[in-house]
N, CA, C and O atoms as CSV, one atom per row, in Angstrom:
chain,resi,resn,atom,element,x,y,z
A,1,MET,N,N,-28.821,47.617,-33.505
A,1,MET,CA,C,-27.634,48.155,-32.881
A,1,MET,C,C,-26.536,47.085,-32.898
A,1,MET,O,O,-26.729,45.983,-32.385
A,2,ARG,N,N,-25.412,47.410,-33.478
A,2,ARG,CA,C,-24.277,46.486,-33.508
A,2,ARG,C,C,-23.459,46.661,-32.229
A,2,ARG,O,O,-23.147,47.777,-31.813
A,3,VAL,N,N,-23.123,45.519,-31.619
A,3,VAL,CA,C,-22.387,45.520,-30.353
A,3,VAL,C,C,-21.153,44.634,-30.506
A,3,VAL,O,O,-21.217,43.564,-31.111
A,4,VAL,N,N,-20.037,45.085,-29.956
A,4,VAL,CA,C,-18.809,44.295,-29.919
A,4,VAL,C,C,-18.623,43.786,-28.499
A,4,VAL,O,O,-18.760,44.550,-27.544
A,5,GLY,N,N,-18.313,42.508,-28.352
A,5,GLY,CA,C,-18.006,41.915,-27.061
A,5,GLY,C,C,-16.535,41.589,-26.983
A,5,GLY,O,O,-15.953,41.103,-27.953
A,6,LEU,N,N,-15.925,41.848,-25.843
A,6,LEU,CA,C,-14.490,41.603,-25.652
A,6,LEU,C,C,-14.249,40.687,-24.467
A,6,LEU,O,O,-14.794,40.890,-23.382
A,7,ASP,N,N,-13.425,39.677,-24.692
A,7,ASP,CA,C,-12.940,38.807,-23.629
A,7,ASP,C,C,-11.460,39.140,-23.462
A,7,ASP,O,O,-10.625,38.718,-24.263
A,8,LEU,N,N,-11.146,39.898,-22.418
A,8,LEU,CA,C,-9.773,40.370,-22.206
A,8,LEU,C,C,-8.939,39.296,-21.534
A,8,LEU,O,O,-9.277,38.815,-20.453
A,9,GLY,N,N,-7.863,38.932,-22.175
A,9,GLY,CA,C,-6.923,37.997,-21.590
A,9,GLY,C,C,-5.556,38.629,-21.480
A,9,GLY,O,O,-5.324,39.719,-22.004
A,10,GLU,N,N,-4.656,37.956,-20.807
A,10,GLU,CA,C,-3.297,38.480,-20.667
A,10,GLU,C,C,-2.540,38.468,-21.996
A,10,GLU,O,O,-1.769,39.384,-22.284
A,11,ARG,N,N,-2.762,37.429,-22.803
A,11,ARG,CA,C,-2.042,37.297,-24.073
A,11,ARG,C,C,-2.883,37.593,-25.300
A,11,ARG,O,O,-2.354,37.932,-26.358
A,12,ARG,N,N,-4.213,37.463,-25.155
A,12,ARG,CA,C,-5.105,37.656,-26.301
A,12,ARG,C,C,-6.388,38.364,-25.868
A,12,ARG,O,O,-6.780,38.336,-24.702
A,13,VAL,N,N,-7.029,39.001,-26.860
A,13,VAL,CA,C,-8.343,39.604,-26.651
A,13,VAL,C,C,-9.289,38.931,-27.639
A,13,VAL,O,O,-9.116,39.035,-28.853
A,14,GLY,N,N,-10.282,38.247,-27.106
A,14,GLY,CA,C,-11.288,37.629,-27.958
A,14,GLY,C,C,-12.335,38.664,-28.321
A,14,GLY,O,O,-12.770,39.446,-27.476
A,15,VAL,N,N,-12.739,38.664,-29.591
A,15,VAL,CA,C,-13.708,39.646,-30.087
A,15,VAL,C,C,-14.893,38.915,-30.681
A,15,VAL,O,O,-14.743,37.979,-31.466
A,16,ALA,N,N,-16.081,39.366,-30.286
A,16,ALA,CA,C,-17.326,38.867,-30.871
A,16,ALA,C,C,-18.113,40.084,-31.328
A,16,ALA,O,O,-17.868,41.204,-30.878
A,17,VAL,N,N,-19.057,39.852,-32.222
A,17,VAL,CA,C,-19.881,40.952,-32.724
A,17,VAL,C,C,-21.317,40.474,-32.864
A,17,VAL,O,O,-21.574,39.306,-33.157
A,18,SER,N,N,-22.236,41.385,-32.653
A,18,SER,CA,C,-23.642,41.041,-32.838
A,18,SER,C,C,-24.059,41.370,-34.263
A,18,SER,O,O,-23.374,42.100,-34.979
A,19,ASP,N,N,-25.191,40.820,-34.652
A,19,ASP,CA,C,-25.777,41.215,-35.925
A,19,ASP,C,C,-26.286,42.655,-35.772
A,19,ASP,O,O,-26.311,43.185,-34.661
A,20,SER,N,N,-26.685,43.281,-36.865
A,20,SER,CA,C,-27.095,44.685,-36.806
A,20,SER,C,C,-28.356,44.890,-35.972
A,20,SER,O,O,-28.593,45.990,-35.471
A,21,GLY,N,N,-29.167,43.844,-35.818
A,21,GLY,CA,C,-30.365,43.944,-35.000
A,21,GLY,C,C,-30.099,43.742,-33.522
A,21,GLY,O,O,-31.003,43.918,-32.705
A,22,GLY,N,N,-28.882,43.378,-33.163
A,22,GLY,CA,C,-28.526,43.176,-31.766
A,22,GLY,C,C,-29.178,41.960,-31.139
A,22,GLY,O,O,-29.508,41.966,-29.954
A,23,ALA,N,N,-29.365,40.901,-31.944
A,23,ALA,CA,C,-30.029,39.701,-31.430
A,23,ALA,C,C,-29.098,38.503,-31.282
A,23,ALA,O,O,-29.261,37.699,-30.365
A,24,VAL,N,N,-28.121,38.382,-32.183
A,24,VAL,CA,C,-27.268,37.195,-32.210
A,24,VAL,C,C,-25.792,37.605,-32.184
A,24,VAL,O,O,-25.364,38.480,-32.937
A,25,ALA,N,N,-25.027,36.959,-31.306
A,25,ALA,CA,C,-23.589,37.205,-31.205
A,25,ALA,C,C,-22.831,36.087,-31.903
A,25,ALA,O,O,-23.190,34.915,-31.786
A,26,VAL,N,N,-21.786,36.453,-32.627
A,26,VAL,CA,C,-20.936,35.469,-33.294
A,26,VAL,C,C,-19.473,35.805,-33.015
A,26,VAL,O,O,-19.117,36.975,-32.876
A,27,PRO,N,N,-18.624,34.775,-32.934
A,27,PRO,CA,C,-17.193,35.034,-32.782
A,27,PRO,C,C,-16.689,35.826,-33.987
A,27,PRO,O,O,-17.138,35.603,-35.112
A,28,HIS,N,N,-15.769,36.737,-33.755
A,28,HIS,CA,C,-15.243,37.542,-34.858
A,28,HIS,C,C,-13.753,37.321,-35.085
A,28,HIS,O,O,-13.342,36.909,-36.170
A,29,SER,N,N,-12.937,37.596,-34.056
A,29,SER,CA,C,-11.490,37.503,-34.225
A,29,SER,C,C,-10.813,37.431,-32.872
A,29,SER,O,O,-11.448,37.583,-31.828
A,30,THR,N,N,-9.517,37.196,-32.911
A,30,THR,CA,C,-8.692,37.207,-31.714
A,30,THR,C,C,-7.525,38.144,-31.973
A,30,THR,O,O,-6.801,37.989,-32.956
A,31,LEU,N,N,-7.346,39.108,-31.095
A,31,LEU,CA,C,-6.234,40.050,-31.210
A,31,LEU,C,C,-5.135,39.633,-30.251
A,31,LEU,O,O,-5.389,39.425,-29.065
A,32,ALA,N,N,-3.934,39.511,-30.750
A,32,ALA,CA,C,-2.792,39.183,-29.895
A,32,ALA,C,C,-2.364,40.440,-29.146
A,32,ALA,O,O,-2.278,41.519,-29.733
A,33,ARG,N,N,-2.100,40.301,-27.864
A,33,ARG,CA,C,-1.603,41.416,-27.070
A,33,ARG,C,C,-0.193,41.756,-27.531
A,33,ARG,O,O,0.597,40.867,-27.849
A,34,THR,N,N,0.117,43.050,-27.564
A,34,THR,CA,C,1.438,43.495,-27.998
A,34,THR,C,C,2.370,43.783,-26.831
A,34,THR,O,O,3.579,43.921,-27.019
A,35,GLY,N,N,1.812,43.875,-25.622
A,35,GLY,CA,C,2.603,44.299,-24.472
A,35,GLY,C,C,2.455,45.792,-24.224
A,35,GLY,O,O,2.901,46.301,-23.195
A,36,ASP,N,N,1.838,46.488,-25.152
A,36,ASP,CA,C,1.589,47.921,-25.042
A,36,ASP,C,C,0.072,48.114,-24.963
A,36,ASP,O,O,-0.619,48.037,-25.979
A,37,ARG,N,N,-0.444,48.364,-23.755
A,37,ARG,CA,C,-1.899,48.450,-23.556
A,37,ARG,C,C,-2.524,49.566,-24.399
A,37,ARG,O,O,-3.638,49.410,-24.898
A,38,ALA,N,N,-1.826,50.674,-24.559
A,38,ALA,CA,C,-2.364,51.778,-25.374
A,38,ALA,C,C,-2.508,51.341,-26.832
A,38,ALA,O,O,-3.503,51.661,-27.482
A,39,ALA,N,N,-1.525,50.618,-27.342
A,39,ALA,CA,C,-1.601,50.115,-28.721
A,39,ALA,C,C,-2.713,49.086,-28.858
A,39,ALA,O,O,-3.407,49.042,-29.873
A,40,ASP,N,N,-2.877,48.258,-27.827
A,40,ASP,CA,C,-3.957,47.266,-27.846
A,40,ASP,C,C,-5.319,47.953,-27.872
A,40,ASP,O,O,-6.210,47.538,-28.612
A,41,ARG,N,N,-5.484,49.013,-27.059
A,41,ARG,CA,C,-6.750,49.754,-27.058
A,41,ARG,C,C,-6.991,50.423,-28.402
A,41,ARG,O,O,-8.123,50.457,-28.885
A,42,ALA,N,N,-5.941,50.952,-29.007
A,42,ALA,CA,C,-6.076,51.586,-30.329
A,42,ALA,C,C,-6.515,50.561,-31.373
A,42,ALA,O,O,-7.321,50.877,-32.249
A,43,ALA,N,N,-5.991,49.337,-31.288
A,43,ALA,CA,C,-6.393,48.274,-32.223
A,43,ALA,C,C,-7.854,47.907,-32.023
A,43,ALA,O,O,-8.582,47.687,-32.991
A,44,VAL,N,N,-8.282,47.841,-30.769
A,44,VAL,CA,C,-9.696,47.544,-30.485
A,44,VAL,C,C,-10.570,48.684,-31.007
A,44,VAL,O,O,-11.606,48.437,-31.624
A,45,ALA,N,N,-10.161,49.919,-30.765
A,45,ALA,CA,C,-10.935,51.077,-31.239
A,45,ALA,C,C,-11.055,51.073,-32.755
A,45,ALA,O,O,-12.121,51.375,-33.293
A,46,ALA,N,N,-9.982,50.737,-33.443
A,46,ALA,CA,C,-10.029,50.662,-34.913
A,46,ALA,C,C,-11.008,49.583,-35.361
A,46,ALA,O,O,-11.744,49.773,-36.329
A,47,LEU,N,N,-11.017,48.462,-34.666
A,47,LEU,CA,C,-11.944,47.378,-35.003
A,47,LEU,C,C,-13.390,47.802,-34.732
A,47,LEU,O,O,-14.281,47.495,-35.524
A,48,VAL,N,N,-13.624,48.490,-33.642
A,48,VAL,CA,C,-14.961,49.001,-33.317
A,48,VAL,C,C,-15.433,49.941,-34.430
A,48,VAL,O,O,-16.581,49.865,-34.868
A,49,ASP,N,N,-14.542,50.825,-34.882
A,49,ASP,CA,C,-14.876,51.733,-35.988
A,49,ASP,C,C,-15.197,50.948,-37.261
A,49,ASP,O,O,-16.190,51.217,-37.937
A,50,GLU,N,N,-14.344,49.980,-37.573
A,50,GLU,CA,C,-14.519,49.175,-38.783
A,50,GLU,C,C,-15.862,48.440,-38.781
A,50,GLU,O,O,-16.523,48.339,-39.814
A,51,LEU,N,N,-16.255,47.934,-37.623
A,51,LEU,CA,C,-17.499,47.174,-37.513
A,51,LEU,C,C,-18.729,48.068,-37.361
A,51,LEU,O,O,-19.858,47.589,-37.465
A,52,GLY,N,N,-18.521,49.348,-37.119
A,52,GLY,CA,C,-19.637,50.274,-36.946
A,52,GLY,C,C,-20.430,50.008,-35.682
A,52,GLY,O,O,-21.650,50.168,-35.663
A,53,ALA,N,N,-19.742,49.605,-34.632
A,53,ALA,CA,C,-20.417,49.280,-33.373
A,53,ALA,C,C,-20.843,50.540,-32.637
A,53,ALA,O,O,-20.174,51.572,-32.688
A,54,GLU,N,N,-21.970,50.427,-31.954
A,54,GLU,CA,C,-22.478,51.520,-31.137
A,54,GLU,C,C,-22.188,51.296,-29.655
A,54,GLU,O,O,-22.301,52.211,-28.839
A,55,ARG,N,N,-21.811,50.063,-29.325
A,55,ARG,CA,C,-21.569,49.717,-27.928
A,55,ARG,C,C,-20.496,48.638,-27.873
A,55,ARG,O,O,-20.384,47.805,-28.772
A,56,VAL,N,N,-19.704,48.670,-26.793
A,56,VAL,CA,C,-18.712,47.641,-26.518
A,56,VAL,C,C,-19.023,47.078,-25.135
A,56,VAL,O,O,-19.196,47.823,-24.170
A,57,VAL,N,N,-19.091,45.756,-25.058
A,57,VAL,CA,C,-19.323,45.084,-23.784
A,57,VAL,C,C,-18.058,44.298,-23.448
A,57,VAL,O,O,-17.650,43.402,-24.188
A,58,VAL,N,N,-17.450,44.651,-22.323
A,58,VAL,CA,C,-16.211,44.027,-21.878
A,58,VAL,C,C,-16.543,43.008,-20.793
A,58,VAL,O,O,-17.227,43.322,-19.819
A,59,GLY,N,N,-16.050,41.792,-20.973
A,59,GLY,CA,C,-16.281,40.749,-19.981
A,59,GLY,C,C,-15.612,41.072,-18.660
A,59,GLY,O,O,-14.442,41.450,-18.619
A,60,LEU,N,N,-16.361,40.920,-17.586
A,60,LEU,CA,C,-15.865,41.187,-16.243
A,60,LEU,C,C,-15.730,39.852,-15.513
A,60,LEU,O,O,-16.738,39.242,-15.156
A,61,PRO,N,N,-14.489,39.386,-15.286
A,61,PRO,CA,C,-14.275,38.067,-14.674
A,61,PRO,C,C,-14.454,38.081,-13.159
A,61,PRO,O,O,-13.483,38.077,-12.403
A,62,LEU,N,N,-15.708,38.097,-12.737
A,62,LEU,CA,C,-16.007,38.080,-11.311
A,62,LEU,C,C,-15.636,36.731,-10.710
A,62,LEU,O,O,-15.562,35.725,-11.416
A,63,SER,N,N,-15.404,36.718,-9.404
A,63,SER,CA,C,-15.179,35.461,-8.696
A,63,SER,C,C,-16.482,34.677,-8.707
A,63,SER,O,O,-17.544,35.239,-8.974
A,64,MET,N,N,-16.408,33.388,-8.420
A,64,MET,CA,C,-17.619,32.576,-8.433
A,64,MET,C,C,-18.652,33.068,-7.428
A,64,MET,O,O,-19.849,32.852,-7.617
A,65,ASP,N,N,-18.201,33.731,-6.358
A,65,ASP,CA,C,-19.151,34.261,-5.380
A,65,ASP,C,C,-19.613,35.677,-5.739
A,65,ASP,O,O,-20.330,36.309,-4.962
A,66,GLY,N,N,-19.204,36.180,-6.919
A,66,GLY,CA,C,-19.656,37.481,-7.392
A,66,GLY,C,C,-18.788,38.657,-7.007
A,66,GLY,O,O,-19.089,39.794,-7.370
A,67,ARG,N,N,-17.703,38.402,-6.271
A,67,ARG,CA,C,-16.814,39.490,-5.856
A,67,ARG,C,C,-15.868,39.892,-6.983
A,67,ARG,O,O,-15.584,39.116,-7.895
A,68,ARG,N,N,-15.390,41.131,-6.886
A,68,ARG,CA,C,-14.401,41.640,-7.833
A,68,ARG,C,C,-13.003,41.379,-7.277
A,68,ARG,O,O,-12.576,42.006,-6.308
A,69,GLY,N,N,-12.311,40.455,-7.900
A,69,GLY,CA,C,-10.936,40.183,-7.532
A,69,GLY,C,C,-9.998,41.005,-8.394
A,69,GLY,O,O,-10.443,41.911,-9.100
A,70,PRO,N,N,-8.703,40.705,-8.349
A,70,PRO,CA,C,-7.719,41.461,-9.130
A,70,PRO,C,C,-8.009,41.450,-10.636
A,70,PRO,O,O,-7.861,42.479,-11.295
A,71,ALA,N,N,-8.418,40.306,-11.188
A,71,ALA,CA,C,-8.689,40.236,-12.630
A,71,ALA,C,C,-9.885,41.105,-13.008
A,71,ALA,O,O,-9.864,41.766,-14.046
A,72,ALA,N,N,-10.918,41.111,-12.182
A,72,ALA,CA,C,-12.096,41.931,-12.464
A,72,ALA,C,C,-11.758,43.418,-12.344
A,72,ALA,O,O,-12.227,44.229,-13.143
A,73,ARG,N,N,-10.952,43.772,-11.355
A,73,ARG,CA,C,-10.556,45.178,-11.222
A,73,ARG,C,C,-9.718,45.612,-12.420
A,73,ARG,O,O,-9.875,46.728,-12.917
A,74,ALA,N,N,-8.833,44.742,-12.884
A,74,ALA,CA,C,-8.015,45.069,-14.060
A,74,ALA,C,C,-8.889,45.217,-15.303
A,74,ALA,O,O,-8.668,46.125,-16.105
A,75,ALA,N,N,-9.874,44.341,-15.472
A,75,ALA,CA,C,-10.773,44.424,-16.626
A,75,ALA,C,C,-11.606,45.702,-16.564
A,75,ALA,O,O,-11.820,46.347,-17.590
A,76,ALA,N,N,-12.078,46.075,-15.371
A,76,ALA,CA,C,-12.853,47.307,-15.222
A,76,ALA,C,C,-11.999,48.531,-15.556
A,76,ALA,O,O,-12.475,49.473,-16.189
A,77,ALA,N,N,-10.745,48.511,-15.130
A,77,ALA,CA,C,-9.838,49.619,-15.436
A,77,ALA,C,C,-9.575,49.686,-16.939
A,77,ALA,O,O,-9.531,50.773,-17.516
A,78,GLU,N,N,-9.404,48.538,-17.564
A,78,GLU,CA,C,-9.169,48.527,-19.003
A,78,GLU,C,C,-10.409,48.979,-19.767
A,78,GLU,O,O,-10.293,49.650,-20.792
A,79,ALA,N,N,-11.594,48.618,-19.276
A,79,ALA,CA,C,-12.838,49.069,-19.902
A,79,ALA,C,C,-12.953,50.589,-19.798
A,79,ALA,O,O,-13.379,51.246,-20.748
A,80,ALA,N,N,-12.578,51.144,-18.656
A,80,ALA,CA,C,-12.622,52.600,-18.481
A,80,ALA,C,C,-11.639,53.290,-19.423
A,80,ALA,O,O,-11.960,54.326,-20.004
A,81,ALA,N,N,-10.448,52.724,-19.576
A,81,ALA,CA,C,-9.467,53.295,-20.497
A,81,ALA,C,C,-9.952,53.199,-21.942
A,81,ALA,O,O,-9.725,54.112,-22.736
A,82,LEU,N,N,-10.614,52.103,-22.283
A,82,LEU,CA,C,-11.169,51.955,-23.629
A,82,LEU,C,C,-12.293,52.966,-23.850
A,82,LEU,O,O,-12.412,53.528,-24.939
A,83,ALA,N,N,-13.118,53.202,-22.827
A,83,ALA,CA,C,-14.180,54.202,-22.932
A,83,ALA,C,C,-13.586,55.579,-23.218
A,83,ALA,O,O,-14.131,56.337,-24.020
A,84,ALA,N,N,-12.473,55.902,-22.567
A,84,ALA,CA,C,-11.802,57.176,-22.817
A,84,ALA,C,C,-11.273,57.229,-24.250
A,84,ALA,O,O,-11.352,58.266,-24.910
A,85,GLU,N,N,-10.738,56.111,-24.721
A,85,GLU,CA,C,-10.229,56.026,-26.104
A,85,GLU,C,C,-11.348,56.243,-27.125
A,85,GLU,O,O,-11.130,56.845,-28.176
A,86,LEU,N,N,-12.538,55.751,-26.810
A,86,LEU,CA,C,-13.679,55.822,-27.734
A,86,LEU,C,C,-14.574,57.032,-27.472
A,86,LEU,O,O,-15.604,57.178,-28.131
A,87,ALA,N,N,-14.213,57.896,-26.536
A,87,ALA,CA,C,-15.079,58.997,-26.102
A,87,ALA,C,C,-15.550,59.878,-27.259
A,87,ALA,O,O,-16.706,60.301,-27.259
A,88,GLY,N,N,-14.733,60.157,-28.205
A,88,GLY,CA,C,-15.117,61.029,-29.312
A,88,GLY,C,C,-15.943,60.342,-30.383
A,88,GLY,O,O,-16.334,60.973,-31.365
A,89,ARG,N,N,-16.212,59.065,-30.207
A,89,ARG,CA,C,-16.914,58.293,-31.237
A,89,ARG,C,C,-18.360,57.966,-30.873
A,89,ARG,O,O,-19.040,57.289,-31.644
A,90,ALA,N,N,-18.839,58.415,-29.749
A,90,ALA,CA,C,-20.208,58.118,-29.293
A,90,ALA,C,C,-20.456,56.615,-29.212
A,90,ALA,O,O,-21.508,56.122,-29.619
A,91,VAL,N,N,-19.469,55.897,-28.681
A,91,VAL,CA,C,-19.591,54.450,-28.468
A,91,VAL,C,C,-19.578,54.207,-26.969
A,91,VAL,O,O,-18.617,54.554,-26.282
A,92,ALA,N,N,-20.649,53.609,-26.466
A,92,ALA,CA,C,-20.734,53.312,-25.037
A,92,ALA,C,C,-19.920,52.067,-24.722
A,92,ALA,O,O,-19.863,51.136,-25.525
A,93,VAL,N,N,-19.297,52.051,-23.564
A,93,VAL,CA,C,-18.531,50.892,-23.097
A,93,VAL,C,C,-19.081,50.499,-21.737
A,93,VAL,O,O,-19.250,51.344,-20.857
A,94,GLU,N,N,-19.357,49.219,-21.570
A,94,GLU,CA,C,-19.821,48.723,-20.275
A,94,GLU,C,C,-19.225,47.356,-20.010
A,94,GLU,O,O,-18.687,46.714,-20.911
A,95,THR,N,N,-19.324,46.920,-18.774
A,95,THR,CA,C,-18.835,45.591,-18.406
A,95,THR,C,C,-20.024,44.675,-18.158
A,95,THR,O,O,-21.137,45.122,-17.878
A,96,PHE,N,N,-19.751,43.370,-18.270
A,96,PHE,CA,C,-20.797,42.369,-18.041
A,96,PHE,C,C,-20.143,41.103,-17.499
A,96,PHE,O,O,-19.059,40.716,-17.934
A,97,ASP,N,N,-20.798,40.481,-16.571
A,97,ASP,CA,C,-20.307,39.261,-15.925
A,97,ASP,C,C,-19.955,38.194,-16.962
A,97,ASP,O,O,-20.784,37.824,-17.794
A,98,GLU,N,N,-18.731,37.712,-16.901
A,98,GLU,CA,C,-18.308,36.684,-17.854
A,98,GLU,C,C,-17.964,35.358,-17.178
A,98,GLU,O,O,-17.269,34.529,-17.766
A,99,ARG,N,N,-18.437,35.151,-15.960
A,99,ARG,CA,C,-18.114,33.903,-15.273
A,99,ARG,C,C,-18.495,32.704,-16.130
A,99,ARG,O,O,-19.587,32.647,-16.695
A,100,LEU,N,N,-17.578,31.752,-16.215
A,100,LEU,CA,C,-17.748,30.464,-16.908
A,100,LEU,C,C,-17.875,30.557,-18.420
A,100,LEU,O,O,-18.194,29.554,-19.059
A,101,THR,N,N,-17.636,31.727,-19.024
A,101,THR,CA,C,-17.764,31.807,-20.480
A,101,THR,C,C,-16.702,30.983,-21.194
A,101,THR,O,O,-16.990,30.352,-22.211
A,102,THR,N,N,-15.480,30.980,-20.674
A,102,THR,CA,C,-14.426,30.192,-21.317
A,102,THR,C,C,-14.726,28.707,-21.191
A,102,THR,O,O,-14.494,27.946,-22.131
A,103,VAL,N,N,-15.241,28.285,-20.039
A,103,VAL,CA,C,-15.613,26.883,-19.843
A,103,VAL,C,C,-16.712,26.502,-20.836
A,103,VAL,O,O,-16.641,25.447,-21.466
A,104,THR,N,N,-17.720,27.355,-20.975
A,104,THR,CA,C,-18.816,27.100,-21.914
A,104,THR,C,C,-18.289,27.040,-23.340
A,104,THR,O,O,-18.658,26.149,-24.105
A,105,ALA,N,N,-17.425,27.988,-23.699
A,105,ALA,CA,C,-16.856,28.007,-25.053
A,105,ALA,C,C,-16.030,26.754,-25.312
A,105,ALA,O,O,-16.131,26.160,-26.385
A,106,GLU,N,N,-15.215,26.345,-24.343
A,106,GLU,CA,C,-14.398,25.126,-24.493
A,106,GLU,C,C,-15.297,23.918,-24.748
A,106,GLU,O,O,-15.016,23.102,-25.627
A,107,ARG,N,N,-16.370,23.808,-23.981
A,107,ARG,CA,C,-17.288,22.671,-24.146
A,107,ARG,C,C,-17.964,22.696,-25.505
A,107,ARG,O,O,-18.098,21.656,-26.150
A,108,GLN,N,N,-18.389,23.867,-25.946
A,108,GLN,CA,C,-19.030,23.970,-27.256
A,108,GLN,C,C,-18.059,23.594,-28.372
A,108,GLN,O,O,-18.424,22.885,-29.309
A,109,LEU,N,N,-16.831,24.070,-28.267
A,109,LEU,CA,C,-15.834,23.764,-29.291
A,109,LEU,C,C,-15.477,22.280,-29.287
A,109,LEU,O,O,-15.312,21.676,-30.347
A,110,ALA,N,N,-15.359,21.698,-28.105
A,110,ALA,CA,C,-15.070,20.264,-28.013
A,110,ALA,C,C,-16.224,19.463,-28.599
A,110,ALA,O,O,-16.007,18.471,-29.295
A,111,GLY,N,N,-17.450,19.893,-28.317
A,111,GLY,CA,C,-18.622,19.225,-28.865
A,111,GLY,C,C,-18.701,19.324,-30.378
A,111,GLY,O,O,-19.278,18.462,-31.041
A,112,ALA,N,N,-18.113,20.387,-30.918
A,112,ALA,CA,C,-18.095,20.577,-32.370
A,112,ALA,C,C,-16.907,19.872,-33.017
A,112,ALA,O,O,-16.699,19.970,-34.226
A,113,GLY,N,N,-16.130,19.162,-32.203
A,113,GLY,CA,C,-15.000,18.411,-32.750
A,113,GLY,C,C,-13.700,19.180,-32.832
A,113,GLY,O,O,-12.728,18.675,-33.393
A,114,ARG,N,N,-13.650,20.396,-32.286
A,114,ARG,CA,C,-12.414,21.175,-32.302
A,114,ARG,C,C,-11.474,20.632,-31.242
A,114,ARG,O,O,-11.874,20.458,-30.091
A,115,ARG,N,N,-10.256,20.368,-31.606
A,115,ARG,CA,C,-9.261,19.823,-30.681
A,115,ARG,C,C,-7.969,20.648,-30.718
A,115,ARG,O,O,-7.687,21.345,-31.692
A,116,GLY,N,N,-7.211,20.554,-29.654
A,116,GLY,CA,C,-5.864,21.099,-29.572
A,116,GLY,C,C,-5.709,22.529,-30.044
A,116,GLY,O,O,-6.440,23.422,-29.614
A,117,ARG,N,N,-4.741,22.739,-30.940
A,117,ARG,CA,C,-4.429,24.077,-31.430
A,117,ARG,C,C,-5.610,24.737,-32.121
A,117,ARG,O,O,-5.820,25.943,-31.988
A,118,SER,N,N,-6.360,23.969,-32.840
A,118,SER,CA,C,-7.528,24.507,-33.532
A,118,SER,C,C,-8.488,25.153,-32.539
A,118,SER,O,O,-9.038,26.221,-32.808
A,119,ARG,N,N,-8.686,24.512,-31.403
A,119,ARG,CA,C,-9.582,25.050,-30.379
A,119,ARG,C,C,-8.946,26.245,-29.680
A,119,ARG,O,O,-9.624,27.242,-29.429
A,120,ARG,N,N,-7.661,26.164,-29.364
A,120,ARG,CA,C,-6.989,27.268,-28.668
A,120,ARG,C,C,-7.000,28.556,-29.494
A,120,ARG,O,O,-7.037,29.651,-28.933
A,121,ARG,N,N,-6.970,28.430,-30.827
A,121,ARG,CA,C,-6.959,29.617,-31.684
A,121,ARG,C,C,-8.276,30.393,-31.635
A,121,ARG,O,O,-8.289,31.597,-31.894
A,122,VAL,N,N,-9.374,29.727,-31.309
A,122,VAL,CA,C,-10.679,30.397,-31.364
A,122,VAL,C,C,-11.406,30.472,-30.028
A,122,VAL,O,O,-12.490,31.050,-29.955
A,123,VAL,N,N,-10.838,29.905,-28.975
A,123,VAL,CA,C,-11.565,29.860,-27.699
A,123,VAL,C,C,-11.840,31.256,-27.150
A,123,VAL,O,O,-12.900,31.473,-26.561
A,124,ASP,N,N,-10.929,32.206,-27.320
A,124,ASP,CA,C,-11.129,33.549,-26.775
A,124,ASP,C,C,-12.282,34.261,-27.478
A,124,ASP,O,O,-13.115,34.895,-26.830
A,125,GLN,N,N,-12.325,34.155,-28.802
A,125,GLN,CA,C,-13.433,34.797,-29.519
A,125,GLN,C,C,-14.748,34.070,-29.270
A,125,GLN,O,O,-15.809,34.696,-29.280
A,126,SER,N,N,-14.696,32.770,-29.048
A,126,SER,CA,C,-15.901,32.015,-28.711
A,126,SER,C,C,-16.406,32.405,-27.323
A,126,SER,O,O,-17.612,32.532,-27.113
A,127,ALA,N,N,-15.485,32.594,-26.374
A,127,ALA,CA,C,-15.869,33.037,-25.027
A,127,ALA,C,C,-16.482,34.434,-25.099
A,127,ALA,O,O,-17.451,34.724,-24.396
A,128,ALA,N,N,-15.923,35.299,-25.944
A,128,ALA,CA,C,-16.493,36.636,-26.116
A,128,ALA,C,C,-17.914,36.542,-26.668
A,128,ALA,O,O,-18.787,37.309,-26.264
A,129,ALA,N,N,-18.149,35.608,-27.586
A,129,ALA,CA,C,-19.489,35.430,-28.158
A,129,ALA,C,C,-20.473,34.908,-27.112
A,129,ALA,O,O,-21.627,35.334,-27.087
A,130,VAL,N,N,-20.027,33.989,-26.248
A,130,VAL,CA,C,-20.891,33.468,-25.179
A,130,VAL,C,C,-21.285,34.612,-24.244
A,130,VAL,O,O,-22.455,34.751,-23.888
A,131,MET,N,N,-20.315,35.423,-23.852
A,131,MET,CA,C,-20.579,36.551,-22.961
A,131,MET,C,C,-21.506,37.560,-23.634
A,131,MET,O,O,-22.474,38.014,-23.023
A,132,LEU,N,N,-21.220,37.916,-24.884
A,132,LEU,CA,C,-22.042,38.895,-25.592
A,132,LEU,C,C,-23.463,38.386,-25.790
A,132,LEU,O,O,-24.416,39.156,-25.669
A,133,GLN,N,N,-23.621,37.103,-26.093
A,133,GLN,CA,C,-24.967,36.565,-26.263
A,133,GLN,C,C,-25.748,36.641,-24.945
A,133,GLN,O,O,-26.943,36.939,-24.948
A,134,ALA,N,N,-25.080,36.374,-23.832
A,134,ALA,CA,C,-25.735,36.493,-22.526
A,134,ALA,C,C,-26.167,37.939,-22.280
A,134,ALA,O,O,-27.254,38.185,-21.759
A,135,TRP,N,N,-25.314,38.893,-22.656
A,135,TRP,CA,C,-25.653,40.303,-22.502
A,135,TRP,C,C,-26.856,40.659,-23.377
A,135,TRP,O,O,-27.785,41.327,-22.923
A,136,LEU,N,N,-26.835,40.210,-24.627
A,136,LEU,CA,C,-27.961,40.482,-25.535
A,136,LEU,C,C,-29.251,39.881,-24.998
A,136,LEU,O,O,-30.299,40.527,-25.022
A,137,ASP,N,N,-29.177,38.647,-24.515
A,137,ASP,CA,C,-30.359,37.965,-23.980
A,137,ASP,C,C,-30.915,38.666,-22.743
A,137,ASP,O,O,-32.127,38.694,-22.532
A,138,ALA,N,N,-30.025,39.232,-21.927
A,138,ALA,CA,C,-30.453,39.913,-20.711
A,138,ALA,C,C,-31.161,41.230,-21.011
A,138,ALA,O,O,-31.902,41.751,-20.177
A,139,ARG,N,N,-30.928,41.758,-22.196
A,139,ARG,CA,C,-31.574,43.024,-22.573
A,139,ARG,C,C,-32.971,42.731,-23.041
A,139,ARG,O,O,-33.704,43.649,-23.409
């Protein structure tokens, strides 16, 4: 089962994808936000179609104590809107805890020698891969 993971940001959406067996997550791409949420969802839906994904996992930025703050509520609302966008495609959409994924991705990229702009260009998709791998491992 191919799964797409999304790290929703204000300016960018990080995208990761699993292998067809649903065992390993890898960074895929970063989509720049257009300012039009409907257009952004349509771009994500097109990517989901292109990748042949059966499921989309959206990162849920819970507070460190596990509560849903404004960012988590916004991500949940966006996941619900994406589910509506994908309703005719038989693609399930769910949320998954993404606490510390960006921190983990930053550390991994720094450890790999990525610095400055080079790291900023891929951190969102790397964070999406960290979150998606955690989701895959939990299954």
